[in-house]
C-alpha positions as CSV (number, residue, x, y, z in Angstrom):
1,M,-13.5,17.8,7.8
2,S,-11.6,19.6,10.4
3,R,-7.9,20.5,11.3
4,G,-7.2,16.9,12.8
5,E,-9.8,14.5,11.9
6,V,-9.4,11.3,10.5
7,N,-11.0,10.5,7.0
8,P,-12.9,7.0,7.8
9,A,-12.0,5.8,4.4
10,E,-7.9,6.4,5.4
11,A,-8.5,5.0,8.8
12,R,-9.8,2.2,7.3
13,R,-7.0,1.3,5.0
14,E,-4.9,-1.3,5.8
15,T,-0.9,-0.6,5.4
16,L,2.6,-2.5,5.8
17,R,5.6,-0.9,6.6
18,L,7.6,-0.2,3.5
19,D,10.5,-2.0,3.9
20,K,8.7,-4.9,4.5
21,W,6.5,-5.4,1.5
22,L,9.3,-4.4,-0.8
23,W,11.1,-7.4,0.2
24,Q,8.2,-9.8,0.6
25,A,7.6,-8.6,-3.3
26,R,11.4,-9.7,-3.1
27,F,12.9,-6.8,-5.0
28,F,15.4,-7.0,-2.0
29,K,17.3,-10.1,-0.8
30,T,17.1,-8.9,3.4
31,R,14.9,-6.4,4.4
32,A,17.8,-4.4,5.9
33,L,19.0,-3.7,2.4
34,A,15.4,-2.6,1.8
35,A,15.8,-0.4,4.8
36,A,18.6,1.6,4.3
37,L,17.9,2.2,0.5
38,V,14.8,4.2,2.2
39,S,16.6,5.4,5.0
40,K,19.0,6.8,2.4
41,G,16.0,8.4,0.9
42,R,16.4,6.8,-2.2
43,V,12.3,5.1,-2.3
44,R,9.7,7.8,-3.4
45,V,6.3,7.0,-2.3
46,N,3.2,8.6,-4.7
47,G,6.3,11.2,-6.0
48,Q,7.4,11.8,-2.6
49,P,10.7,10.8,-1.0
50,A,10.2,8.1,2.2
51,A,11.7,9.0,5.1
52,R,11.4,6.3,7.2
53,P,11.9,2.4,6.5
54,S,8.1,1.8,8.9
55,R,6.5,4.0,6.5
56,G,3.2,2.6,6.1
57,V,2.1,1.8,2.5
58,G,-1.2,0.1,1.1
59,E,-2.6,-1.5,-2.3
60,G,-2.2,1.7,-4.9
61,D,0.4,3.4,-3.8
62,V,3.3,4.0,-6.6
63,L,6.7,3.3,-5.7
64,T,10.0,4.6,-7.5
65,F,12.5,2.8,-6.4
66,P,16.7,2.3,-8.0
67,Q,17.4,-1.3,-8.9
68,G,20.5,-2.3,-9.8
69,R,20.9,0.6,-12.5
70,A,17.6,0.9,-13.4
71,I,14.5,2.7,-11.3
72,R,11.3,0.5,-10.6
73,V,8.1,2.0,-10.8
74,V,5.6,-0.1,-9.5
75,R,2.0,-0.3,-8.4
76,I,1.3,-1.6,-5.0
77,L,-1.6,-4.3,-5.9
78,A,-1.4,-6.2,-2.5
79,L,0.3,-6.1,0.9
80,G,1.0,-10.2,0.3
81,E,0.4,-12.2,4.2
82,R,4.8,-14.2,4.0
83,R,7.5,-13.9,1.4
84,G,7.0,-16.6,-1.0
85,P,8.0,-17.7,-4.2
86,A,8.5,-15.6,-7.1
87,S,5.5,-16.5,-9.2
88,E,3.8,-15.0,-5.7
89,A,5.6,-12.1,-5.5
90,Q,4.7,-10.8,-8.9
91,G,0.9,-10.8,-8.0
92,L,1.8,-8.2,-5.3
93,Y,2.4,-5.2,-7.5
94,D,2.2,-3.8,-11.7
95,D,5.0,-2.9,-13.4
96,L,4.7,0.2,-14.4
97,D,8.3,0.4,-16.3
98,P,7.5,1.0,-19.9
99,P,9.0,-2.1,-22.0
100,G,13.1,-2.3,-22.5
101,A,13.1,0.8,-20.0
102,S,15.4,-1.3,-17.8
103,G,18.0,-1.4,-20.7
104,E,17.2,-5.2,-21.5
105,A,17.0,-6.0,-25.2
106,E,13.4,-7.3,-26.7
107,G,14.5,-8.9,-29.6
108,P,17.9,-9.3,-31.9
109,A,19.6,-5.8,-32.5
110,S,19.2,-4.6,-35.7
111,A,22.3,-2.7,-36.8
C-alpha cells in the first residue's frame, strides 16, 4: 500500500468523538469537562496523547485518563447510542484497572 492510501478496514471503522464517548460512558458529568481534560493533553488513546476532543475513537481502543485521584485504563467495547443509565454505560467499556488499584479497600483492613 502506497503512502496516502487508506486501509479499507480502517476506512469502515466506526468512530465517535472522544469527548462524547467519555461523557456517554459516564466518566464525566458534562461533555465540556471531558473536552477540557482532552484539550489539556491528559487523555491517552492507545498510549498516545489525544490533542483534540474531536479525535475519533472506536471499539478496541484503550483510553488512559485521570479521574479523581485515580488513573483509569479502559478498553472501548462499544460506542453507544446515547448517554443512558449507569448500567448501560458500563457495557461500553472493559475496566483494565487491577482490583483495588483505585485506592478502594477490597474488604476489612488487616493490622
